[in-house]
Structure formats: C-alpha cells, structure tokens
Backbone as CSV, one residue per row, in Angstrom:
resi,resn,N_x,N_y,N_z,CA_x,CA_y,CA_z,C_x,C_y,C_z
1,MET,35.396,0.893,-21.415,34.830,0.834,-22.762,35.210,2.079,-23.566
2,ILE,35.046,3.268,-22.951,35.344,4.504,-23.669,36.837,4.794,-23.676
3,GLU,37.528,4.362,-22.642,38.957,4.654,-22.535,39.738,4.218,-23.777
4,GLU,39.364,3.059,-24.354,40.095,2.535,-25.505,39.856,3.348,-26.772
5,LEU,38.881,4.245,-26.749,38.573,5.065,-27.919,39.356,6.373,-27.943
6,LEU,40.100,6.657,-26.876,40.713,7.963,-26.691,42.231,7.866,-26.580
7,PRO,42.939,8.967,-26.822,44.398,8.963,-26.673,44.822,8.678,-25.233
8,GLU,46.067,8.280,-25.065,46.579,7.948,-23.736,46.587,9.140,-22.792
9,SER,46.623,10.349,-23.338,46.645,11.538,-22.484,45.322,11.768,-21.773
10,VAL,44.251,11.125,-22.250,42.921,11.299,-21.664,42.699,10.261,-20.563
11,VAL,42.207,10.723,-19.426,41.854,9.835,-18.314,40.345,9.632,-18.316
12,THR,39.923,8.381,-18.341,38.490,8.055,-18.330,38.169,7.192,-17.121
13,VAL,37.106,7.541,-16.429,36.593,6.746,-15.307,35.136,6.424,-15.604
14,GLU,34.771,5.158,-15.484,33.394,4.745,-15.744,32.842,3.988,-14.552
15,THR,31.541,3.921,-14.477,30.885,3.200,-13.397,29.603,2.573,-13.920
16,HIS,29.232,1.460,-13.321,28.011,0.764,-13.700,26.997,0.856,-12.560
17,GLY,25.783,0.462,-12.830,24.682,0.696,-11.919,24.795,0.075,-10.549
18,ASP,25.676,-0.905,-10.383,25.813,-1.549,-9.074,27.002,-1.015,-8.294
19,ASP,27.679,0.022,-8.783,28.834,0.588,-8.094,28.388,1.642,-7.090
20,GLN,29.266,1.915,-6.124,28.929,2.861,-5.069,28.855,4.312,-5.567
21,ASP,29.438,4.589,-6.722,29.371,5.952,-7.249,27.944,6.436,-7.420
22,TRP,27.013,5.516,-7.603,25.627,5.927,-7.840,24.966,6.482,-6.582
23,ASP,25.622,6.320,-5.455,25.140,6.908,-4.213,26.097,7.972,-3.693
24,ALA,26.954,8.490,-4.577,27.939,9.496,-4.189,27.243,10.809,-3.826
25,PRO,27.784,11.535,-2.840,27.181,12.833,-2.486,27.520,13.900,-3.518
26,LEU,26.646,14.864,-3.646,26.900,16.009,-4.509,27.719,17.046,-3.750
27,TYR,28.498,17.819,-4.471,29.299,18.886,-3.890,28.480,20.179,-3.865
28,PRO,28.851,21.106,-2.972,28.191,22.419,-2.991,28.312,23.050,-4.376
29,GLY,27.221,23.633,-4.828,27.196,24.222,-6.160,26.658,23.286,-7.219
30,GLU,26.368,22.024,-6.827,25.811,21.061,-7.767,24.343,20.736,-7.475
31,GLN,23.983,20.775,-6.195,22.644,20.335,-5.810,21.535,21.101,-6.513
32,GLU,21.767,22.391,-6.753,20.706,23.234,-7.322,20.250,22.765,-8.699
33,PHE,21.127,22.061,-9.409,20.796,21.656,-10.776,19.880,20.442,-10.841
34,VAL,19.760,19.713,-9.736,18.875,18.548,-9.710,17.914,18.599,-8.529
35,ALA,17.725,19.787,-7.968,16.886,19.924,-6.783,15.464,19.446,-7.031
36,ARG,14.970,19.595,-8.252,13.592,19.208,-8.558,13.529,17.974,-9.450
37,SER,14.641,17.296,-9.594,14.695,16.122,-10.473,14.247,14.863,-9.743
38,VAL,13.832,13.875,-10.502,13.455,12.590,-9.926,14.713,11.884,-9.423
39,GLU,14.528,10.870,-8.589,15.654,10.191,-7.957,16.617,9.584,-8.978
40,LYS,16.101,8.992,-10.031,16.953,8.387,-11.052,17.884,9.420,-11.656
41,ARG,17.357,10.580,-11.992,18.164,11.650,-12.572,19.218,12.140,-11.583
42,ARG,18.831,12.272,-10.314,19.775,12.732,-9.293,20.937,11.745,-9.145
43,ARG,20.644,10.453,-9.181,21.700,9.452,-9.017,22.641,9.441,-10.217
44,GLU,22.104,9.591,-11.415,22.959,9.677,-12.605,23.842,10.914,-12.548
45,PHE,23.249,12.024,-12.146,23.983,13.286,-12.046,25.130,13.151,-11.055
46,ALA,24.867,12.500,-9.918,25.899,12.320,-8.899,26.957,11.316,-9.341
47,ALA,26.526,10.223,-9.967,27.467,9.181,-10.370,28.463,9.673,-11.406
48,VAL,27.982,10.414,-12.403,28.886,10.864,-13.450,29.865,11.902,-12.897
49,ARG,29.446,12.664,-11.920,30.363,13.622,-11.306,31.347,12.945,-10.371
50,ALA,30.957,11.858,-9.769,31.919,11.070,-8.991,33.010,10.529,-9.910
51,CYS,32.615,10.085,-11.111,33.603,9.647,-12.109,34.534,10.796,-12.478
52,ALA,33.963,11.966,-12.684,34.772,13.124,-13.066,35.775,13.482,-11.980
53,ARG,35.368,13.399,-10.715,36.284,13.740,-9.631,37.421,12.730,-9.510
54,ARG,37.124,11.486,-9.740,38.194,10.487,-9.728,39.156,10.710,-10.889
55,ALA,38.630,11.147,-12.032,39.499,11.470,-13.160,40.378,12.685,-12.842
56,MET,39.806,13.681,-12.178,40.600,14.840,-11.761,41.788,14.408,-10.909
57,GLU,41.520,13.556,-9.933,42.575,13.121,-9.029,43.671,12.364,-9.775
58,LYS,43.291,11.584,-10.784,44.293,10.865,-11.582,45.166,11.817,-12.380
59,LEU,44.635,13.009,-12.660,45.404,14.027,-13.363,46.129,14.968,-12.396
60,GLY,46.029,14.682,-11.101,46.704,15.498,-10.104,45.976,16.775,-9.749
61,VAL,44.683,16.820,-10.022,43.865,18.002,-9.723,42.935,17.666,-8.566
62,PRO,42.854,18.509,-7.535,41.951,18.222,-6.410,40.510,18.054,-6.876
63,ALA,39.823,17.077,-6.313,38.419,16.843,-6.652,37.590,18.068,-6.291
64,GLN,36.745,18.480,-7.182,35.928,19.666,-6.954,34.607,19.579,-7.709
65,ALA,33.737,20.536,-7.436,32.395,20.528,-8.031,32.467,20.686,-9.539
66,VAL,31.463,20.088,-10.215,31.306,20.247,-11.662,29.907,20.810,-11.891
67,PRO,29.761,22.129,-11.824,28.442,22.726,-12.062,28.086,22.698,-13.543
68,ARG,26.865,23.063,-13.841,26.419,23.163,-15.233,26.493,24.602,-15.685
69,GLY,27.008,24.796,-16.900,27.058,26.124,-17.486,25.905,26.322,-18.446
70,GLU,26.091,27.242,-19.369,25.052,27.533,-20.356,24.788,26.309,-21.221
71,HIS,23.513,26.066,-21.533,23.080,24.922,-22.337,23.422,23.585,-21.677
72,GLY,23.658,23.591,-20.371,23.876,22.346,-19.642,25.269,21.780,-19.720
73,ALA,26.196,22.459,-20.390,27.562,21.944,-20.520,28.264,21.987,-19.167
74,PRO,29.059,20.958,-18.829,29.790,20.970,-17.564,30.861,22.056,-17.548
75,VAL,31.095,22.624,-16.378,32.137,23.636,-16.189,33.311,22.970,-15.479
76,TRP,34.444,22.888,-16.171,35.602,22.153,-15.664,36.578,23.071,-14.939
77,PRO,37.384,22.508,-14.038,38.431,23.312,-13.395,39.384,23.902,-14.435
78,ALA,39.981,25.018,-14.096,40.924,25.667,-15.005,42.033,24.694,-15.383
79,GLY,42.356,24.675,-16.671,43.428,23.817,-17.154,42.985,22.446,-17.600
80,LEU,41.689,22.121,-17.438,41.171,20.823,-17.859,40.053,21.014,-18.875
81,ILE,39.913,20.043,-19.763,38.725,19.934,-20.599,38.203,18.508,-20.446
82,GLY,36.939,18.319,-20.724,36.395,16.979,-20.532,35.014,16.818,-21.118
83,SER,34.474,15.638,-20.893,33.140,15.306,-21.376,32.576,14.210,-20.484
84,MET,31.257,14.190,-20.350,30.590,13.192,-19.528,29.431,12.578,-20.300
85,THR,29.047,11.372,-19.908,27.897,10.723,-20.519,27.269,9.758,-19.528
86,HIS,25.985,9.517,-19.695,25.312,8.486,-18.897,24.133,7.942,-19.683
87,CYS,23.881,6.670,-19.481,22.694,6.018,-20.016,22.261,4.988,-18.988
88,GLU,21.336,4.146,-19.325,20.779,3.198,-18.359,21.886,2.330,-17.757
89,GLY,22.179,2.547,-16.453,23.128,1.711,-15.732,24.585,1.964,-16.044
90,TYR,24.908,3.073,-16.697,26.310,3.325,-17.069,26.586,4.823,-17.060
91,CYS,27.739,5.203,-16.496,28.205,6.583,-16.515,29.696,6.599,-16.798
92,ALA,30.177,7.653,-17.440,31.603,7.804,-17.693,31.956,9.273,-17.810
93,ALA,33.182,9.594,-17.406,33.724,10.938,-17.561,35.137,10.820,-18.100
94,SER,35.475,11.652,-19.069,36.814,11.680,-19.662,37.376,13.087,-19.518
95,LEU,38.592,13.183,-18.973,39.231,14.476,-18.764,40.654,14.437,-19.310
96,VAL,41.128,15.610,-19.722,42.476,15.740,-20.249,42.963,17.154,-19.959
97,ARG,44.254,17.308,-19.858,44.803,18.654,-19.686,44.568,19.462,-20.964
98,ALA,44.234,20.719,-20.785,43.921,21.575,-21.932,45.118,21.772,-22.853
99,THR,46.311,21.499,-22.359,47.489,21.604,-23.212,47.616,20.416,-24.160
100,ASP,46.901,19.333,-23.896,47.037,18.114,-24.700,46.004,18.003,-25.814
101,LEU,44.812,18.544,-25.613,43.767,18.515,-26.637,43.019,19.830,-26.628
102,ALA,42.450,20.174,-27.783,41.625,21.378,-27.867,40.214,21.112,-27.351
103,SER,39.692,19.906,-27.602,38.355,19.560,-27.144,38.138,18.061,-27.283
104,LEU,37.120,17.553,-26.596,36.728,16.156,-26.750,35.261,16.001,-26.409
105,GLY,34.670,14.920,-26.910,33.276,14.603,-26.610,33.089,13.105,-26.552
106,ILE,32.327,12.637,-25.579,32.030,11.209,-25.453,30.532,11.012,-25.301
107,ASP,30.052,9.833,-25.715,28.640,9.501,-25.532,28.485,7.991,-25.445
108,ALA,27.582,7.532,-24.603,27.226,6.120,-24.495,25.716,5.981,-24.581
109,GLU,25.281,4.911,-25.216,23.853,4.640,-25.401,23.604,3.144,-25.231
110,THR,22.379,2.790,-24.877,22.010,1.384,-24.924,21.987,0.939,-26.384
111,HIS,22.439,-0.279,-26.634,22.542,-0.769,-28.012,21.196,-1.323,-28.447
112,GLU,20.361,-0.434,-28.953,19.032,-0.808,-29.410,18.622,0.113,-30.556
113,GLU,17.613,-0.307,-31.279,17.168,0.457,-32.434,16.675,1.836,-32.019
114,LEU,16.977,2.821,-32.835,16.496,4.171,-32.588,15.059,4.293,-33.093
115,PRO,14.157,4.886,-32.329,12.766,5.030,-32.789,12.691,5.787,-34.117
116,ASP,11.720,5.420,-34.939,11.564,6.041,-36.252,11.386,7.549,-36.165
117,ASP,10.644,8.006,-35.145,10.392,9.442,-35.045,11.624,10.218,-34.597
118,VAL,12.659,9.507,-34.128,13.911,10.160,-33.747,14.877,10.195,-34.921
119,ILE,15.004,9.093,-35.631,15.981,9.027,-36.715,15.674,10.064,-37.801
120,VAL,14.402,10.372,-38.040,14.070,11.367,-39.071,14.507,12.766,-38.646
121,SER,14.698,12.960,-37.342,15.141,14.261,-36.832,16.649,14.333,-36.686
122,VAL,17.339,13.233,-37.000,18.783,13.134,-36.763,19.572,12.996,-38.057
123,ALA,19.100,12.132,-38.963,19.916,11.708,-40.099,19.633,12.504,-41.366
124,LEU,20.704,12.914,-42.030,20.618,13.518,-43.356,20.307,12.433,-44.392
125,PRO,19.796,12.783,-45.574,19.564,11.778,-46.614,20.814,10.968,-46.946
126,THR,21.957,11.618,-47.023,23.203,10.891,-47.303,23.524,9.901,-46.187
127,GLU,23.249,10.288,-44.954,23.504,9.397,-43.821,22.539,8.220,-43.837
128,ASN,21.281,8.473,-44.182,20.315,7.371,-44.278,20.734,6.345,-45.317
129,ASP,21.250,6.832,-46.443,21.732,5.909,-47.474,22.870,5.042,-46.931
130,ARG,23.787,5.649,-46.210,24.915,4.890,-45.665,24.462,3.931,-44.569
131,LEU,23.471,4.334,-43.781,22.951,3.439,-42.746,22.362,2.171,-43.355
132,ARG,21.637,2.323,-44.438,21.041,1.155,-45.093,22.126,0.213,-45.606
133,GLU,23.195,0.764,-46.150,24.273,-0.076,-46.654,25.010,-0.763,-45.503
134,LEU,25.235,-0.054,-44.415,25.884,-0.665,-43.250,25.030,-1.800,-42.682
135,ALA,23.712,-1.577,-42.608,22.815,-2.613,-42.097,22.808,-3.829,-43.013
136,ARG,22.929,-3.594,-44.312,22.995,-4.714,-45.254,24.262,-5.534,-45.025
137,GLN,25.356,-4.877,-44.694,26.618,-5.563,-44.467,26.658,-6.277,-43.121
138,ASP,26.036,-5.674,-42.100,26.042,-6.269,-40.761,24.810,-5.787,-40.005
139,ALA,23.801,-6.632,-39.947,22.538,-6.258,-39.303,22.585,-6.398,-37.784
140,SER,23.699,-6.887,-37.236,23.779,-7.084,-35.789,24.080,-5.790,-35.040
141,VAL,24.489,-4.753,-35.751,24.772,-3.457,-35.140,23.615,-2.502,-35.410
142,HIS,23.170,-1.796,-34.386,22.128,-0.784,-34.567,22.812,0.502,-35.029
143,TRP,23.033,0.600,-36.309,23.783,1.711,-36.879,23.077,3.046,-36.680
144,ASP,21.758,3.031,-36.631,21.032,4.278,-36.418,21.322,4.849,-35.031
145,ARG,21.338,3.988,-34.027,21.675,4.437,-32.673,23.137,4.887,-32.609
146,LEU,23.993,4.211,-33.325,25.406,4.578,-33.359,25.581,5.960,-33.987
147,LEU,24.834,6.240,-35.042,24.891,7.564,-35.655,24.433,8.631,-34.668
148,PHE,23.344,8.361,-33.961,22.856,9.312,-32.964,23.936,9.595,-31.921
149,SER,24.588,8.548,-31.429,25.643,8.714,-30.433,26.796,9.541,-30.997
150,ALA,27.180,9.265,-32.240,28.264,10.015,-32.863,27.922,11.502,-32.949
151,LYS,26.671,11.819,-33.257,26.257,13.216,-33.338,26.331,13.877,-31.959
152,GLU,25.994,13.128,-30.923,26.103,13.655,-29.569,27.559,13.957,-29.220
153,SER,28.468,13.048,-29.552,29.889,13.265,-29.267,30.438,14.444,-30.052
154,VAL,30.019,14.565,-31.303,30.464,15.699,-32.117,30.007,17.008,-31.484
155,TYR,28.759,17.061,-31.046,28.253,18.285,-30.428,29.041,18.624,-29.164
156,LYS,29.321,17.608,-28.349,30.041,17.857,-27.097,31.464,18.343,-27.348
157,ALA,32.055,17.930,-28.460,33.385,18.437,-28.818,33.293,19.834,-29.438
158,TRP,32.221,20.101,-30.157,32.004,21.366,-30.842,31.725,22.517,-29.869
159,TYR,30.824,22.278,-28.913,30.307,23.380,-28.108,31.385,24.134,-27.325
160,PRO,32.325,23.473,-26.649,33.342,24.235,-25.909,34.196,25.132,-26.801
161,LEU,34.300,24.804,-28.074,35.111,25.594,-29.002,34.355,26.777,-29.587
162,THR,33.026,26.715,-29.563,32.219,27.741,-30.230,31.229,28.436,-29.312
163,GLY,30.743,27.742,-28.295,29.683,28.291,-27.456,28.362,28.384,-28.173
164,LYS,28.237,27.641,-29.281,27.013,27.704,-30.091,26.377,26.325,-30.227
165,TRP,25.082,26.331,-30.492,24.345,25.112,-30.782,24.760,24.558,-32.136
166,LEU,24.819,23.235,-32.274,25.053,22.572,-33.549,23.890,21.632,-33.800
167,ASP,23.127,21.893,-34.853,21.977,21.062,-35.170,22.424,19.702,-35.695
168,PHE,21.575,18.685,-35.508,21.881,17.349,-36.015,22.182,17.369,-37.512
169,PHE,21.496,18.237,-38.242,21.654,18.284,-39.700,22.844,19.137,-40.148
170,GLU,23.620,19.637,-39.198,24.767,20.482,-39.536,26.090,19.734,-39.475
171,ALA,26.014,18.429,-39.343,27.213,17.586,-39.402,26.856,16.300,-40.144
172,ASP,27.624,15.965,-41.152,27.417,14.757,-41.949,28.445,13.722,-41.504
173,ILE,27.963,12.626,-40.931,28.856,11.657,-40.283,28.915,10.351,-41.065
174,GLU,30.131,9.867,-41.255,30.376,8.561,-41.849,30.914,7.622,-40.781
175,LEU,30.409,6.401,-40.784,30.848,5.363,-39.849,31.580,4.275,-40.629
176,PHE,32.724,3.863,-40.116,33.522,2.826,-40.754,33.846,1.749,-39.729
177,ALA,33.676,0.486,-40.113,33.982,-0.628,-39.216,35.427,-1.070,-39.403
178,ASP,36.067,-1.453,-38.305,37.386,-2.058,-38.388,37.289,-3.389,-39.119
179,ASP,38.408,-3.904,-39.572,38.420,-5.216,-40.210,37.926,-6.280,-39.234
180,GLY,37.212,-7.259,-39.751,36.655,-8.316,-38.906,35.247,-7.972,-38.482
181,PRO,34.713,-8.678,-37.485,33.353,-8.409,-37.010,33.190,-6.942,-36.620
182,ALA,32.086,-6.339,-37.003,31.867,-4.907,-36.776,31.505,-4.636,-35.323
183,ARG,32.522,-4.525,-34.487,32.289,-4.189,-33.094,33.082,-2.966,-32.661
184,SER,33.825,-2.392,-33.605,34.534,-1.143,-33.358,34.895,-0.532,-34.702
185,GLY,35.241,0.731,-34.672,35.596,1.388,-35.919,35.860,2.858,-35.704
186,VAL,35.893,3.596,-36.809,36.174,5.025,-36.764,34.966,5.794,-37.274
187,LEU,34.932,7.073,-36.972,33.892,7.948,-37.478,34.531,9.245,-37.933
188,ARG,33.907,9.846,-38.922,34.359,11.136,-39.435,33.144,12.025,-39.622
189,ALA,33.210,13.229,-39.079,32.108,14.183,-39.167,32.545,15.384,-39.981
190,GLU,31.859,15.624,-41.080,32.100,16.807,-41.898,31.120,17.890,-41.461
191,LEU,31.656,19.004,-40.979,30.805,20.094,-40.520,30.249,20.848,-41.727
192,LEU,28.937,21.080,-41.728,28.261,21.729,-42.848,28.024,23.209,-42.598
193,VAL,28.563,23.703,-41.497,28.575,25.129,-41.170,30.024,25.507,-40.895
194,PRO,30.370,26.790,-40.885,31.755,27.158,-40.583,32.222,26.553,-39.267
195,GLY,33.338,25.838,-39.321,33.829,25.141,-38.149,34.532,26.064,-37.171
196,PRO,34.908,25.535,-36.016,35.580,26.353,-34.999,37.010,26.678,-35.399
197,LEU,37.533,27.744,-34.829,38.930,28.107,-35.009,39.751,27.466,-33.896
198,VAL,40.776,26.726,-34.268,41.688,26.110,-33.312,43.095,26.591,-33.647
199,ASN,43.652,27.397,-32.749,44.972,27.989,-32.990,45.036,28.708,-34.337
200,GLY,43.964,29.435,-34.646,43.942,30.227,-35.850,43.576,29.467,-37.114
201,ARG,43.320,28.174,-37.007,42.943,27.374,-38.180,41.488,26.944,-38.048
202,ARG,40.742,27.075,-39.133,39.346,26.660,-39.103,39.256,25.166,-39.373
203,ILE,38.573,24.466,-38.474,38.451,23.017,-38.551,37.085,22.653,-39.128
204,GLN,37.074,21.925,-40.222,35.814,21.568,-40.867,35.462,20.084,-40.725
205,SER,36.274,19.336,-39.997,35.917,17.937,-39.756,36.439,17.492,-38.399
206,PHE,35.684,16.608,-37.773,36.079,15.964,-36.522,36.232,14.471,-36.791
207,GLU,37.102,13.847,-36.029,37.290,12.400,-36.156,37.211,11.734,-34.791
208,GLY,36.856,10.464,-34.797,36.756,9.737,-33.537,36.648,8.245,-33.768
209,ARG,36.251,7.543,-32.711,36.114,6.098,-32.764,34.817,5.666,-32.091
210,TRP,34.406,4.413,-32.357,33.206,3.865,-31.740,33.439,2.405,-31.371
211,THR,32.606,1.919,-30.463,32.666,0.514,-30.085,31.282,0.058,-29.632
212,VAL,31.026,-1.235,-29.723,29.777,-1.852,-29.256,30.146,-3.054,-28.415
213,ARG,29.589,-3.110,-27.185,29.848,-4.277,-26.335,28.884,-4.294,-25.152
214,ARG,28.613,-5.482,-24.659,27.810,-5.703,-23.445,26.513,-4.892,-23.427
215,GLY,25.820,-4.842,-24.571,24.546,-4.161,-24.619,24.630,-2.650,-24.674
216,LEU,25.847,-2.114,-24.819,26.035,-0.673,-24.914,26.831,-0.340,-26.169
217,LEU,26.737,0.892,-26.599,27.630,1.397,-27.625,28.183,2.728,-27.141
218,ALA,29.359,3.074,-27.628,30.000,4.314,-27.201,30.729,4.946,-28.374
219,THR,30.783,6.261,-28.357,31.530,7.018,-29.354,32.380,8.055,-28.642
220,ALA,33.478,8.445,-29.278,34.353,9.473,-28.720,34.975,10.261,-29.860
221,VAL,35.043,11.566,-29.687,35.611,12.479,-30.675,36.664,13.336,-29.988
222,THR,37.807,13.528,-30.626,38.834,14.407,-30.095,39.230,15.436,-31.143
223,VAL,39.575,16.622,-30.664,40.038,17.701,-31.541,41.437,18.094,-31.077
224,PRO,42.467,17.785,-31.864,43.834,18.157,-31.471,44.092,19.645,-31.664
225,HIS,45.103,20.150,-30.996,45.454,21.559,-31.149,45.967,21.862,-32.552
226,THR,46.576,20.887,-33.191,47.121,21.121,-34.512,46.033,21.198,-35.569
227,GLY,44.832,20.736,-35.231,43.724,20.769,-36.172,43.757,19.562,-37.094
228,ALA,42.667,19.393,-37.819,42.555,18.274,-38.756,42.552,18.827,-40.179
229,ASP,41.425,19.360,-40.610,41.317,19.936,-41.943,41.181,21.439,-41.841
230,ALA,42.043,22.172,-42.495,41.973,23.636,-42.437,41.198,24.145,-43.650
C-alpha cells in the first residue's frame, strides 16, 4: 500500500495482523523500550522492526537493531534513512540509502472519522475550510483523518533534518485527489516556520502522496537532496 506512494529507490516492507512478523523476536538494545508496555504495544514494536530488518536486507545491509532515539525517532544504520508506522493490524517500514533521499516519512491510519477533540488540535482554519470542500466533493473519504496522517508523515520527514519538534499548526497541508474516484492523490505541506537546510538550501515545502484502501489510509512524504522550494 505504501510502496506505491514512494520512489523506486525506497524499499518498503509491510505486514498485517495475521503475519508471523507480529511474533518476531526483539534484538538486543530494543527490549528496554517496551519492557513495561502492554502486549499489544510490544507486538507492534516487534512487527514494525521485523519489517525494517527485511527492508535492510533488500538494500544489502545486515539486519540489525532499531533502537529509539530522542523523541522516540528510530535510529537507523549508518548510510540509511527510513520511517516506520503502525496502526490496528498493520505495520510498515520504508528505507532508502541516504545518498538517494534527504529524508522521508510514512504514516498509516484506520480509515475512520477523526474525533472532534482531535481535529481542533490538528487543523488550521485554512485546512478546515479545505476539508469541508473536499467532503462536499466526496464524502466517502475521511479527509480529517487523512490530514492527520499527512501531518504525521510531514513530521517524520522533518525531524531527522532538524532534530526539532514541529507542531501540527506549523505546517499548512493541502490534499489533492487524482482524477477519477478519490482513492489516491498528492499532498503539499507549506512549512510556517523556517524550514530545514538541505545541501545549503532552505526547504519551505514538502510533497508526498496518499491512498485509501481496505479500511486503511496511508501517506508518504519524501525530501530530495536537490530540495523543492528554496
């Protein structure tokens, strides 16, 4: 599902709740992060890392531990960048050589309405206006949940480049549907704070894609080395 949203240079491995990855063992250096977690959390943590290790092997890198760094971000082997996501019954990891992309972020969510008390903490007034128009055009897509997912992907692409927190209100995201039934499309995020420097150029917007299928939705954002908007 996520693989189709990313360039060919990115390797994505996904797993569903009935796959053996959900019972995968943790590597040394990983157990401490879920030692006090409930079983569901431990299985998600293990499954998404099993996906990451399979992606490493596809890139010719020996499978190894993926510990958590500051603010919970995964720590990747030297020479790789990546992103992970999990939701109910689904996990995915996307990895790429650091020479091919500057950063990337992925997110998956169950395709359902976002609670009212969450959307008010996520969406800017301009985004709310666009959500209402999108819902008027196609009410079969939970655009509010899609916006939330897009913000998660933007943050995951942002953090490795800056090492800083990005608030939900610090990125203004537009969602566009492909021609035909709205089941995939593109997204554009305008950063409302000074963007990261990529090869000496300041990037003020991120771009990506989204899709909805089988009760899930997914978003992915990539940042090329050449930059987008300087």
